[in-house]
mmCIF file as Biopython writes it, N, C-alpha, C and O atoms, coordinates in Angstrom:
data_model
#
loop_
_atom_site.group_PDB
_atom_site.id
_atom_site.type_symbol
_atom_site.label_atom_id
_atom_site.label_alt_id
_atom_site.label_comp_id
_atom_site.label_asym_id
_atom_site.label_entity_id
_atom_site.label_seq_id
_atom_site.pdbx_PDB_ins_code
_atom_site.Cartn_x
_atom_site.Cartn_y
_atom_site.Cartn_z
_atom_site.occupancy
_atom_site.B_iso_or_equiv
_atom_site.auth_seq_id
_atom_site.auth_asym_id
_atom_site.pdbx_PDB_model_num
ATOM 1   N N  . TYR A ? 1  ? 59.461 59.376 45.854 1.0 0.0 1  A 1 
ATOM 2   C CA . TYR A ? 1  ? 58.166 58.697 45.796 1.0 0.0 1  A 1 
ATOM 3   C C  . TYR A ? 1  ? 58.097 57.644 46.896 1.0 0.0 1  A 1 
ATOM 4   O O  . TYR A ? 1  ? 58.766 56.613 46.822 1.0 0.0 1  A 1 
ATOM 5   N N  . ALA A ? 2  ? 57.284 57.910 47.917 1.0 0.0 2  A 1 
ATOM 6   C CA . ALA A ? 2  ? 57.267 57.051 49.113 1.0 0.0 2  A 1 
ATOM 7   C C  . ALA A ? 2  ? 56.774 55.643 48.772 1.0 0.0 2  A 1 
ATOM 8   O O  . ALA A ? 2  ? 57.294 54.660 49.300 1.0 0.0 2  A 1 
ATOM 9   N N  . GLY A ? 3  ? 55.788 55.544 47.904 1.0 0.0 3  A 1 
ATOM 10  C CA . GLY A ? 3  ? 55.222 54.227 47.569 1.0 0.0 3  A 1 
ATOM 11  C C  . GLY A ? 3  ? 56.270 53.304 46.964 1.0 0.0 3  A 1 
ATOM 12  O O  . GLY A ? 3  ? 56.305 52.111 47.263 1.0 0.0 3  A 1 
ATOM 13  N N  . TRP A ? 4  ? 57.130 53.868 46.103 1.0 0.0 4  A 1 
ATOM 14  C CA . TRP A ? 4  ? 58.174 53.059 45.473 1.0 0.0 4  A 1 
ATOM 15  C C  . TRP A ? 4  ? 59.160 52.563 46.520 1.0 0.0 4  A 1 
ATOM 16  O O  . TRP A ? 4  ? 59.615 51.420 46.475 1.0 0.0 4  A 1 
ATOM 17  N N  . ARG A ? 5  ? 59.488 53.456 47.475 1.0 0.0 5  A 1 
ATOM 18  C CA . ARG A ? 5  ? 60.439 53.073 48.530 1.0 0.0 5  A 1 
ATOM 19  C C  . ARG A ? 5  ? 59.872 51.938 49.372 1.0 0.0 5  A 1 
ATOM 20  O O  . ARG A ? 5  ? 60.588 51.001 49.724 1.0 0.0 5  A 1 
ATOM 21  N N  . ILE A ? 6  ? 58.575 52.025 49.697 1.0 0.0 6  A 1 
ATOM 22  C CA . ILE A ? 6  ? 57.935 50.964 50.484 1.0 0.0 6  A 1 
ATOM 23  C C  . ILE A ? 6  ? 57.913 49.664 49.687 1.0 0.0 6  A 1 
ATOM 24  O O  . ILE A ? 6  ? 58.157 48.585 50.227 1.0 0.0 6  A 1 
ATOM 25  N N  . LEU A ? 7  ? 57.615 49.783 48.387 1.0 0.0 7  A 1 
ATOM 26  C CA . LEU A ? 7  ? 57.566 48.585 47.545 1.0 0.0 7  A 1 
ATOM 27  C C  . LEU A ? 7  ? 58.931 47.916 47.489 1.0 0.0 7  A 1 
ATOM 28  O O  . LEU A ? 7  ? 59.035 46.692 47.567 1.0 0.0 7  A 1 
ATOM 29  N N  . ARG A ? 8  ? 59.982 48.730 47.353 1.0 0.0 8  A 1 
ATOM 30  C CA . ARG A ? 8  ? 61.329 48.170 47.306 1.0 0.0 8  A 1 
ATOM 31  C C  . ARG A ? 8  ? 61.674 47.461 48.613 1.0 0.0 8  A 1 
ATOM 32  O O  . ARG A ? 8  ? 62.264 46.381 48.599 1.0 0.0 8  A 1 
ATOM 33  N N  . SER A ? 9  ? 61.307 48.067 49.741 1.0 0.0 9  A 1 
ATOM 34  C CA . SER A ? 9  ? 61.614 47.461 51.038 1.0 0.0 9  A 1 
ATOM 35  C C  . SER A ? 9  ? 60.863 46.146 51.192 1.0 0.0 9  A 1 
ATOM 36  O O  . SER A ? 9  ? 61.389 45.194 51.768 1.0 0.0 9  A 1 
ATOM 37  N N  . MET A ? 10 ? 59.627 46.087 50.679 1.0 0.0 10 A 1 
ATOM 38  C CA . MET A ? 10 ? 58.853 44.848 50.762 1.0 0.0 10 A 1 
ATOM 39  C C  . MET A ? 10 ? 59.494 43.770 49.900 1.0 0.0 10 A 1 
ATOM 40  O O  . MET A ? 10 ? 59.559 42.609 50.304 1.0 0.0 10 A 1 
ATOM 41  N N  . ILE A ? 11 ? 59.969 44.147 48.711 1.0 0.0 11 A 1 
ATOM 42  C CA . ILE A ? 11 ? 60.602 43.175 47.820 1.0 0.0 11 A 1 
ATOM 43  C C  . ILE A ? 11 ? 61.900 42.666 48.441 1.0 0.0 11 A 1 
ATOM 44  O O  . ILE A ? 11 ? 62.186 41.469 48.395 1.0 0.0 11 A 1 
ATOM 45  N N  . ASP A ? 12 ? 62.689 43.582 49.026 1.0 0.0 12 A 1 
ATOM 46  C CA . ASP A ? 12 ? 63.943 43.171 49.659 1.0 0.0 12 A 1 
ATOM 47  C C  . ASP A ? 12 ? 63.675 42.202 50.803 1.0 0.0 12 A 1 
ATOM 48  O O  . ASP A ? 12 ? 64.384 41.207 50.951 1.0 0.0 12 A 1 
ATOM 49  N N  . ALA A ? 13 ? 62.656 42.483 51.612 1.0 0.0 13 A 1 
ATOM 50  C CA . ALA A ? 13 ? 62.325 41.610 52.734 1.0 0.0 13 A 1 
ATOM 51  C C  . ALA A ? 13 ? 61.882 40.244 52.221 1.0 0.0 13 A 1 
ATOM 52  O O  . ALA A ? 13 ? 62.236 39.215 52.796 1.0 0.0 13 A 1 
ATOM 53  N N  . ARG A ? 14 ? 61.103 40.235 51.132 1.0 0.0 14 A 1 
ATOM 54  C CA . ARG A ? 14 ? 60.630 38.960 50.577 1.0 0.0 14 A 1 
ATOM 55  C C  . ARG A ? 14 ? 61.798 38.147 50.041 1.0 0.0 14 A 1 
ATOM 56  O O  . ARG A ? 14 ? 61.834 36.926 50.190 1.0 0.0 14 A 1 
ATOM 57  N N  . GLN A ? 15 ? 62.765 38.838 49.409 1.0 0.0 15 A 1 
ATOM 58  C CA . GLN A ? 15 ? 63.925 38.127 48.874 1.0 0.0 15 A 1 
ATOM 59  C C  . GLN A ? 15 ? 64.745 37.515 50.001 1.0 0.0 15 A 1 
ATOM 60  O O  . GLN A ? 15 ? 65.238 36.393 49.877 1.0 0.0 15 A 1 
ATOM 61  N N  . ARG A ? 16 ? 64.895 38.265 51.122 1.0 0.0 16 A 1 
ATOM 62  C CA . ARG A ? 16 ? 65.652 37.720 52.253 1.0 0.0 16 A 1 
ATOM 63  C C  . ARG A ? 16 ? 64.943 36.499 52.827 1.0 0.0 16 A 1 
ATOM 64  O O  . ARG A ? 16 ? 65.591 35.522 53.203 1.0 0.0 16 A 1 
ATOM 65  N N  . GLU A ? 17 ? 63.601 36.552 52.897 1.0 0.0 17 A 1 
ATOM 66  C CA . GLU A ? 17 ? 62.855 35.406 53.414 1.0 0.0 17 A 1 
ATOM 67  C C  . GLU A ? 17 ? 63.051 34.203 52.499 1.0 0.0 17 A 1 
ATOM 68  O O  . GLU A ? 17 ? 63.196 33.078 52.977 1.0 0.0 17 A 1 
ATOM 69  N N  . CYS A ? 18 ? 63.057 34.430 51.183 1.0 0.0 18 A 1 
ATOM 70  C CA . CYS A ? 18 ? 63.240 33.335 50.236 1.0 0.0 18 A 1 
ATOM 71  C C  . CYS A ? 18 ? 64.644 32.753 50.371 1.0 0.0 18 A 1 
ATOM 72  O O  . CYS A ? 18 ? 64.828 31.538 50.305 1.0 0.0 18 A 1 
ATOM 73  N N  . GLU A ? 19 ? 65.638 33.631 50.560 1.0 0.0 19 A 1 
ATOM 74  C CA . GLU A ? 19 ? 67.005 33.148 50.712 1.0 0.0 19 A 1 
ATOM 75  C C  . GLU A ? 19 ? 67.144 32.310 51.975 1.0 0.0 19 A 1 
ATOM 76  O O  . GLU A ? 19 ? 67.800 31.268 51.961 1.0 0.0 19 A 1 
ATOM 77  N N  . GLN A ? 20 ? 66.530 32.758 53.069 1.0 0.0 20 A 1 
ATOM 78  C CA . GLN A ? 20 ? 66.610 32.004 54.321 1.0 0.0 20 A 1 
ATOM 79  C C  . GLN A ? 20 ? 65.912 30.657 54.169 1.0 0.0 20 A 1 
ATOM 80  O O  . GLN A ? 20 ? 66.396 29.646 54.677 1.0 0.0 20 A 1 
ATOM 81  N N  . ALA A ? 21 ? 64.771 30.637 53.469 1.0 0.0 21 A 1 
ATOM 82  C CA . ALA A ? 21 ? 64.048 29.383 53.261 1.0 0.0 21 A 1 
ATOM 83  C C  . ALA A ? 21 ? 64.877 28.444 52.395 1.0 0.0 21 A 1 
ATOM 84  O O  . ALA A ? 21 ? 64.907 27.239 52.642 1.0 0.0 21 A 1 
ATOM 85  N N  . ALA A ? 22 ? 65.547 28.983 51.384 1.0 0.0 22 A 1 
ATOM 86  C CA . ALA A ? 22 ? 66.372 28.152 50.505 1.0 0.0 22 A 1 
ATOM 87  C C  . ALA A ? 22 ? 67.554 27.577 51.279 1.0 0.0 22 A 1 
ATOM 88  O O  . ALA A ? 22 ? 67.902 26.409 51.109 1.0 0.0 22 A 1 
ATOM 89  N N  . LYS A ? 23 ? 68.173 28.405 52.133 1.0 0.0 23 A 1 
ATOM 90  C CA . LYS A ? 23 ? 69.301 27.917 52.923 1.0 0.0 23 A 1 
ATOM 91  C C  . LYS A ? 23 ? 68.848 26.818 53.880 1.0 0.0 23 A 1 
ATOM 92  O O  . LYS A ? 23 ? 69.544 25.817 54.051 1.0 0.0 23 A 1 
ATOM 93  N N  . ALA A ? 24 ? 67.678 27.002 54.506 1.0 0.0 24 A 1 
ATOM 94  C CA . ALA A ? 24 ? 67.179 25.989 55.429 1.0 0.0 24 A 1 
ATOM 95  C C  . ALA A ? 24 ? 66.897 24.691 54.685 1.0 0.0 24 A 1 
ATOM 96  O O  . ALA A ? 24 ? 67.168 23.603 55.193 1.0 0.0 24 A 1 
ATOM 97  N N  . LEU A ? 25 ? 66.349 24.813 53.473 1.0 0.0 25 A 1 
ATOM 98  C CA . LEU A ? 25 ? 66.052 23.617 52.686 1.0 0.0 25 A 1 
ATOM 99  C C  . LEU A ? 25 ? 67.340 22.906 52.295 1.0 0.0 25 A 1 
ATOM 100 O O  . LEU A ? 25 ? 67.412 21.678 52.342 1.0 0.0 25 A 1 
ATOM 101 N N  . LEU A ? 26 ? 68.362 23.675 51.906 1.0 0.0 26 A 1 
ATOM 102 C CA . LEU A ? 26 ? 69.637 23.066 51.538 1.0 0.0 26 A 1 
ATOM 103 C C  . LEU A ? 26 ? 70.272 22.382 52.740 1.0 0.0 26 A 1 
ATOM 104 O O  . LEU A ? 26 ? 70.881 21.321 52.607 1.0 0.0 26 A 1 
ATOM 105 N N  . GLU A ? 27 ? 70.130 22.994 53.915 1.0 0.0 27 A 1 
ATOM 106 C CA . GLU A ? 27 ? 70.703 22.383 55.118 1.0 0.0 27 A 1 
ATOM 107 C C  . GLU A ? 27 ? 70.007 21.065 55.433 1.0 0.0 27 A 1 
ATOM 108 O O  . GLU A ? 27 ? 70.637 20.124 55.917 1.0 0.0 27 A 1 
ATOM 109 N N  . GLU A ? 28 ? 68.691 20.998 55.155 1.0 0.0 28 A 1 
ATOM 110 C CA . GLU A ? 28 ? 67.969 19.751 55.406 1.0 0.0 28 A 1 
ATOM 111 C C  . GLU A ? 28 ? 68.361 18.692 54.374 1.0 0.0 28 A 1 
ATOM 112 O O  . GLU A ? 28 ? 68.465 17.509 54.699 1.0 0.0 28 A 1 
ATOM 113 N N  . LEU A ? 29 ? 68.579 19.126 53.123 1.0 0.0 29 A 1 
ATOM 114 C CA . LEU A ? 29 ? 68.896 18.169 52.064 1.0 0.0 29 A 1 
ATOM 115 C C  . LEU A ? 29 ? 70.349 17.713 52.141 1.0 0.0 29 A 1 
ATOM 116 O O  . LEU A ? 29 ? 70.659 16.548 51.892 1.0 0.0 29 A 1 
ATOM 117 N N  . PHE A ? 30 ? 71.241 18.651 52.493 1.0 0.0 30 A 1 
ATOM 118 C CA . PHE A ? 30 ? 72.664 18.329 52.496 1.0 0.0 30 A 1 
ATOM 119 C C  . PHE A ? 30 ? 73.295 18.699 53.833 1.0 0.0 30 A 1 
ATOM 120 O O  . PHE A ? 30 ? 74.094 19.634 53.890 1.0 0.0 30 A 1 
ATOM 121 N N  . PRO A ? 31 ? 72.955 17.987 54.913 1.0 0.0 31 A 1 
ATOM 122 C CA . PRO A ? 31 ? 73.518 18.312 56.228 1.0 0.0 31 A 1 
ATOM 123 C C  . PRO A ? 31 ? 75.022 18.039 56.291 1.0 0.0 31 A 1 
ATOM 124 O O  . PRO A ? 31 ? 75.731 18.659 57.084 1.0 0.0 31 A 1 
ATOM 125 N N  . ALA A ? 32 ? 75.516 17.109 55.454 1.0 0.0 32 A 1 
ATOM 126 C CA . ALA A ? 32 ? 76.926 16.751 55.504 1.0 0.0 32 A 1 
ATOM 127 C C  . ALA A ? 32 ? 77.798 17.866 54.934 1.0 0.0 32 A 1 
ATOM 128 O O  . ALA A ? 32 ? 78.986 17.943 55.249 1.0 0.0 32 A 1 
ATOM 129 N N  . SER A ? 33 ? 77.219 18.732 54.093 1.0 0.0 33 A 1 
ATOM 130 C CA . SER A ? 33 ? 78.016 19.787 53.467 1.0 0.0 33 A 1 
ATOM 131 C C  . SER A ? 33 ? 78.404 20.857 54.469 1.0 0.0 33 A 1 
ATOM 132 O O  . SER A ? 33 ? 79.323 21.636 54.215 1.0 0.0 33 A 1 
ATOM 133 N N  . LEU A ? 34 ? 77.709 20.911 55.623 1.0 0.0 34 A 1 
ATOM 134 C CA . LEU A ? 34 ? 78.044 21.904 56.635 1.0 0.0 34 A 1 
ATOM 135 C C  . LEU A ? 34 ? 79.231 21.408 57.445 1.0 0.0 34 A 1 
ATOM 136 O O  . LEU A ? 34 ? 79.685 22.095 58.360 1.0 0.0 34 A 1 
#
């Protein structure tokens, strides 16, 4: 089912964007931890 595959790829991409945003936020909040 092509639609499901596209939906999964969109969800995976959104999760990666959220993870990158969370990491950037943590780096701004806790620069000393790096």
